[in-house]
N, C-alpha and C positions, 0 to 999 in steps of 0.2 A: 536804427543810428545809423549814423555816417560811421567811414571807415576811421578818418584824422585822429577821433572818437576814440572808440575805440583804441588806438593803438595812444593817444595819449595815458588811457586809465591804465594799461600792461607798463607802461613808461614810469607813471608814480610808482604805483605798488616795487617795480622793482628795488629802487630809490629807495624805497622805507627802509627797508628788508637792511638793508645792506650798512644800514651804520646799528643791525647790530650782529654779535658774533656769533657762530651754528654750536651749538651743547650737543655734546658729545656720551651716548645713552646706552652704552655698552654697559655691559653686570660689574662691571667693576666700579659704574659708578653708584651699584646700590649699597646699599648700608652692611657693614659685615658682621656684626653683631651676628648670635642664632642662629649661622649657617643651619636647614632641613636639607628637612629626604625623603620623596616619598616610597614607602614599599606597599604592599600586598601584607596583609595581617594575616598572620596565621592563627586557625580557629580553634577556639577557645570553649570545649565543654559541650560545643554543637552552640555554641552563637552563632558562627558563621565568622568566619574571618572577611575584615573590607578592607579598612585603610593603616599602612603604621607612615605614624611623623617622628622620625627622628631632629634630635637638634644635637647641633654641634656650638663647641665653644667659636669664640673669636676667629679664633683659626686655622678653624674646623682640624686638627689635630686630637679631640678626642671627643663620644660622645659625651652629652651630659645628660641627655632624656632624652627618653620618645613620651609619645601621646600615641595607646590604640584603640580604636572606634569597630567595634563589631554590630554584625548584621542585624542582634537584637540592642541595638541603641546600647548597650552599655562598654562604658568608656576606661582604662584604665589608662594611669600616665606612671610612668618610670621615674627615678628619677640614681645617679651614674657616680660613685666617688671619684675624685680627678685624678685617683688611678685605670679610670674603668671600671671597678666593678660596682656592679649593683648595688644598690643604697637599701630602695622601697620600692614597693608599687601600689598605688592608691585605685582602685577600683569604684565605677558610682553607676545607681542607673540610670536606667532613659531618665531624660526631662519632666517628669507630673504637666500634667495638664493644668496652666496656672500656678502653678508653680513657679518659684522664683528660681532656686539654684539644685542642682543634684542633691544625690540622697548617700550615702557610700552603700558600697557591697563589700568590699574587703579591701583591708590591710596586710601589706604584708611586710616584712624588716626582716635583709638578710647579713650575715657575719663579713669577717675581713671580704673572702674571699667567693662571694657576691652571687654564692650557687647555694649555700644551705642556709635555711630556714630559721629567724633566733623567735621569730614569731609574727604569725598570723589569725588573721580575725575575720570572721563573716556574714554581713548584718541582713536580715530579715526591712523588706522595701519600708516597712512600718519603724523599722527603726533597733528594735530587738538582737542582739545577738543571736547568732545557730549555731556559730562556729567559731572556738578560739581555740592556739595549738601554739607551745611553744618549745626550745629547746631542752636538755638534759645534759647532764654534765658527763655521760655514759655515752654520750652521743648518738641518743634517741633525741624521741621528744613526747610530747603527751599531747593528745588533743580532748578533748569536751564538745558536745553536743547540747542544747539548750533544748525544753520544751515554749513553749508562744510564752511563753513570760521570758526570755532572756538570760535570765535569772536561774532556777535550776538548772541541774543537769540533770542529762539525757542517759549520755550513753557516755563515759571515760576511759580513752586509753591508751596505752604504757608502750610502745615499738621504741625497738634496740635501733643499730646503728644498721643493722643489715635488716629491716623491715618487718622482722618478727614481731607475733603480739606479744607482751608478754604478761602484760595484765588488761581487763575491759572488764570497767564494770556497767551495768544496767540501772537506773533510777522508776520509780515511780514519783507520779505527779508531787504527790507528800514528801518529796527529798529521798523517804527509806530505800535501799538499796533492794536493789528484785535480785539477779541473776549478780554472781561472780567468777571471770571465769580468768586461770590463769593459770602460766608453764610452772610444772615441777617437778624436781629432779633429774632423768635426761628422754627428754622427748614425754613424758605423760602432760597431761590435763586436766585442771582438778575445777569444776562446775560446781560454786555451793549457791544452789535458791534459798530466797528469805519468804515468808510467809510476810501478810501485809502490815505486824501488830512487830517486825523485825529479828521473827526469833524465829534461825536456822530449817530450814522445810530440810535441805538432804545434803547431800557431797558426792558431787560422784565422780569418777575418778579411768580414765580410759587412755590405755597405751600408744607410742609412737607410730604406730602403722596398725593396717589395717585388722589385723588377725590378733589385734590384741585383747585377751579379755576387757572389761568395764564393768568398775564395781561402785554400787550404791551404794549410801546408805541415808538412810529414813530418821528423823528423829522422831521424837514428841509433841507437844503444843507447849514447851516450855526451850525446846533448842536444845538442851542438855544432854536428854539420854537418849541413847538409839533404843526404836523401837522396828526398826528393822535393817536389813541388808539383804542387798541384790547381787546379783556377779554374775553375766551375759557372756556366753561364748560359744564358738560357730555350734554346740552343740546340745547347748545346755544354757537353760537360766537357773541360778540356784538363789532360794529364798532363805533367810535365818526370819520367826518372827522372837521376839521382845517383850519379857510382861512391864510392869512401870518398873519394877524393881531391878529389871537387867538380866533375869536370870531368862535362861535361851525358850520359851514357847516348844517349838515346831520349828521344824528344814523341809521345806521342798521342794523338789530339785525338778525340773522338766526337759523333758529330753527332745531331740527335734523328733524323734522317733514312735514318736503316740504314746508316751508313761511318761507316766509320774510316780516320783515316788515320797512320802511323806513321816517325818520319822519325829513321833508329839514325846517330850520331854515334861518331864513330871517338876513341883512347885519345885524341888531344888534344882535343876537344872538339867538333871542326870537322865537322860533317851531310858526311853519304858514302854515302847513300841513304833515297829514302822511299820507301813499299808504302801503298798505297790498296789499300782491303777494302769489298766493296759487296756485299748481300743482305739477306735481309729477317730482321728479332728474332723469334723467339719470346717472346717478351713487353716488358716495360718498360723493362727495365732495361739502359741504351745500352752499358756495356760488356761485356755479353754478346756476345760473338763467333763459336758457336760451329758457328753457318748463313752466317759471310762467308768468299767467296773473294777472295782477290788479282786484281785486274781493270790494274793498272799499278804498275812499278815506275820511278822518275826516278833517275838517277845525279845525284850532284852533286858542285860543285864544292867547295871551303874556302868560299869566300863565298856558297855559299847557294848559285849558278846552275844550274837543270840543264843537261848538258852529255847526256842522252842521255834519250827516254824509251823504254819500253821495255813493249809492248802485249799483253794478254794472253787465250787465250782465253777458251773457256766452265767450262775442268775447269781455272781460274786456277793453272797448272803450265804450258802452253803458250803459246811467244812468238807472239802475232797478226802483233806488226808493232813495229818497233826505229825513229824516227830519233835522228839523232849531230847535235845541232850545229855550227852552224859558226860564228853571233853575226854573217854580217853583217848579216841581217835576223831576226824570228819565223819567220819559214816555212823559210833555207835550210837546205841538210843534205844528209843521206845518208838514203834512206828504203832499210827492207829488208820484206818483204813475207812471210809463213809459212804454209802451208794447215793444216789444225787437228790433219797429222797429223807439222806441226813442219821437215817441208822446204819450203824457201826459194823462193817462186816468183817476186821480180824483186824485183827491185833498181835504188835508181833516185838523182842526185844532182841535186836543184831547188837555183834560186836565185830562189825564190817560192814560194808557195802553186799560179799556174798554170802555172810555166818549170819545166819538163824542160830539165837541160842534159844528162845521161847518162841510160841506161836498157838492163836486161840481163835476160833470162827463163832460170827455170830450170826444168830436169823435177823428179819427184818421185825421180827412177830415180839422180841424181844425188847425193843425201842428203848436203845440205848443212842443215845445223843452228847452229842457235845455242846457244851453253852460257852458260849459265843460274849466276853463284855458287852454293853449294847455302840459304848464307846470302839471299839475294829475293827465297825462298822461304818462308819459316819465319817461325815469332813469338816473336824470346825470354820466356820465361816472368815472370813484372812480376805484383805483386801489386797489382787491381784496385782501384783507388776507391770507395769507398763511393757510393751516391747519396743526398743527402739525401734526406731526410725530406719537405721541401716544398722545390723546385727553383725557382731563382727564374721569376718573370714574366716575357715579351714586354711590352719598355716598349713606354708606347703610345703615336700620334706627338704631337707637340711642336707644337703651330702655333708656337709664343712662340719655339725656335727651340732648336738643341742649352746641354744644360746650366744652362738652366731650370728649376727646382723645382716643377713642381711633381705633381699628383694628389688625394686624396677629401681629401687636409688641407687643400687649398687649397682657396680660396677661388673660382678662375675656372681649375680644374684640369678635366678632359673631361667631368667631371660636372654643372657648373657650367650652366645652363638656358640 
């Protein structure tokens, strides 16, 4: 191309552009509605924060909405009131393959301050309800989690405005109550267990600190009559067994020091005799009596007082000594002493611990023995109480007097410098 032709072409282009006014493409020429701002989104339940789009009013004076996009694909939309308080949040699962719309994940509605939740619901990917939460008039809230059908309640909780759980209930898949845990009295917790048929199985009450005794009541199949009462302390497990008519049948006290005391009651519910079992346990289960032997038996009056004591030899079967009390004083009464083979060696009548009124000796060939009722040397078959996963601890010394509530949670407890 010749130079004259190139000059001519450039001249024509310049003349053509002069016929149109140039445009201002500054920011002011962009649409003024829904101004947006982009931030990094905060992490949400391990979903990984990614991007947060803030949407403002036309005049950019207030926030009216926000879109949060998370690393796991979840998207949440926030809507704000005219006064700037948060009104609601709607979350959605990632868009599924071949799907046209996202499935809802959760919905949260807030009261006028934009902080207190009035209602919340979370859904599973299949659309069933997983959890529901709503506020209560006392400032707390109630939550329910559901089984896979999204209708049957699995767990129900009532929480105070201070965050304390005052009631928690668990349900079986058939809709029947399984356990109920509630706060009672001053810091006590009561747990009720239910059978499959809906009747009460047990009620367990524990105190507000780690050294408070734990008491458990076990009911019969009707859920009405008490079958067993258990009391757990730092040093013993005490059990009461009752008959179907409610009368007391037996008491057992399992000691942490390798001993068990068993008291048997008659059909009238009054005490008859008491056994003392001693020995060394092979494990940490206080209710294990496999290695224990009877060392002492006490025959009891209906009022619970001891009428006769019976000491046994090391075999746990042969009588070593009997002491029939006459009530004149603690030591007075009739004493009988037996050899290891069971034959009577001596008989004494005492007026006091060191004052013998009468004494009589017996020879082995006399073959005088003490026949004990067979039940004295046996143990009734009973259901053993289960040990707690965490037993009460020994209560520390309290320099402020019995009943004064101190501990680590109190400013002047034993850990205070």
